[in-house]
LUMBABA-34060 format. One record per residue (C-alpha): x, y, z; residue in one letter. Coordinates in nm, 4 decimals, padded with zeros to 6 digits. Example, Ala and Ser with C-alpha at 12.3 -4.5 7.8 and 13.67 -1.06 7.14 Angstrom:
LUMBABA-34060
         c1         c2         c3   rest
    01.2300   -00.4500    00.7800      A
    01.3670   -00.1060    00.7140      S
This chain:
LUMBABA-34060
         c1         c2         c3   rest
    04.6712    27.3456    04.1340      X
    04.9489    27.1847    03.9446      X
    05.1087    27.3530    03.6271      X
    05.0863    27.1679    03.3557      X
    05.4635    27.0432    03.3523      X
    05.4003    26.9224    03.7272      X
    05.0981    26.7493    03.5910      X
    05.2821    26.4700    03.4432      X
    05.5083    26.3947    03.7623      X
    05.4591    26.0263    03.8627      X
    05.1797    26.0810    04.2150      X
    05.0095    26.3626    04.0468      X
    04.6554    26.3610    04.0809      X
    04.4349    26.4690    03.7825      X
    04.1063    26.4494    03.6429      X
    04.0857    26.1749    03.3428      X
    03.8319    26.1614    03.0984      X
    03.7863    25.7173    03.0877      X
    03.4782    25.6084    02.8850      X
    03.3219    25.9169    02.8402      X
    03.3215    25.9977    03.2196      X
    03.5842    26.2264    03.4546      X
    03.7570    25.9879    03.6676      X
    03.9740    26.0600    03.9362      X
    04.3678    25.9545    03.8574      X
    04.7167    25.9305    04.0007      X
    05.0225    25.9649    03.6973      X
    05.1997    25.6368    03.7655      X
    05.4502    25.7038    03.4680      X
    05.5538    25.9454    03.2457      X
    05.7667    25.9527    02.9582      X
    05.8385    26.1695    02.6634      X
    05.5841    26.0021    02.4729      X
    05.3505    25.8392    02.6883      X
    05.1744    25.9243    03.0394      X
    05.0482    25.6263    03.2490      X
    04.7630    25.6562    03.4872      X
    04.5817    25.4789    03.7217      X
    04.2112    25.5735    03.8149      X
    04.1249    25.5522    04.1768      X
    03.8519    25.2769    04.0557      X
    04.0906    25.0427    03.9548      X
    04.1678    25.1085    03.5702      X
    04.5269    25.1612    03.3888      X
    04.5257    25.3812    03.0859      X
    04.8740    25.4793    02.8788      X
    04.8300    25.7117    02.6405      X
    05.0185    25.9537    02.3933      X
    05.1267    26.3052    02.5243      X
    05.0246    26.4060    02.1817      X
    04.6467    26.3283    02.2521      X
    04.6419    26.4795    02.5877      X
    04.4578    26.8126    02.6462      X
    04.3191    26.9892    02.8900      X
    03.9434    26.8770    02.7537      X
    04.0766    26.5296    02.8578      X
    04.2728    26.5689    03.1380      X
    04.3326    26.8195    03.4130      X
    04.5078    26.8753    03.7741      X
    04.3351    26.7810    04.0112      X
    04.2488    27.1018    04.3133      X
    04.3760    27.0180    04.6746      X
    04.0358    26.9963    04.7999      X
    03.9325    26.7183    04.5945      X
    04.2109    26.5242    04.6582      X
    04.1739    26.5711    05.0688      X
    03.7861    26.5864    05.0588      X
    03.6036    26.8234    05.2092      X
    03.3003    26.8433    05.4492      X
    03.1188    27.1281    05.2982      X
    03.1142    27.0293    04.9131      X
    03.0443    27.3923    04.8171      X
    03.4208    27.4315    04.8697      X
    03.5086    27.2217    04.6530      X
    03.7798    27.3535    04.4058      X
    03.7034    27.1055    04.1399      X
    03.2782    27.1648    04.1366      X
    03.1406    26.9146    03.8933      X
    02.9503    26.5544    03.9044      X
    03.2658    26.3267    03.9396      X
    03.4128    26.5584    04.1924      X
    03.1026    26.5591    04.4182      X
    03.0716    26.2123    04.3773      X
    03.4597    26.0941    04.4133      X
    03.4081    26.3839    04.7399      X
    03.0912    26.1731    04.8891      X
    03.3062    25.8236    04.8122      X
    03.5936    25.9583    05.0113      X
    03.4041    26.0100    05.3292      X
    03.2477    25.7198    05.2768      X
    03.5692    25.4813    05.2600      X
    03.6547    25.7103    05.6019      X
    03.3286    25.6604    05.7498      X
    03.2309    26.0119    05.7319      X
    02.9095    25.9531    05.5940      X
    02.7500    26.3009    05.6554      X
    02.8275    26.6153    05.4331      X
    02.6554    26.9520    05.2859      X
    02.6607    27.1757    05.0720      X
    02.6615    27.5647    05.1798      X
    02.5574    27.6546    05.5404      X
């Protein structure tokens, strides 16, 4: 998982709360004042660094970035991560998945 210093680098994958929901997002720009994000669902958000907390944004685990067949092996195990894993697998035409053995 990325350290908080690396989490703000352009290209870093994060979980970001947008409209009270966790969204997969990518840092697209970062200055000493603001951080700009692009959600994987098309939304763009720029927020002041001063308001960003761990409750609002967190680094995405590598298993969430790449997707997994067995969802119990997701490093980020929450509703958004499960739905994003299904979304990624569907867009790659890997429609079957499972939870556990």
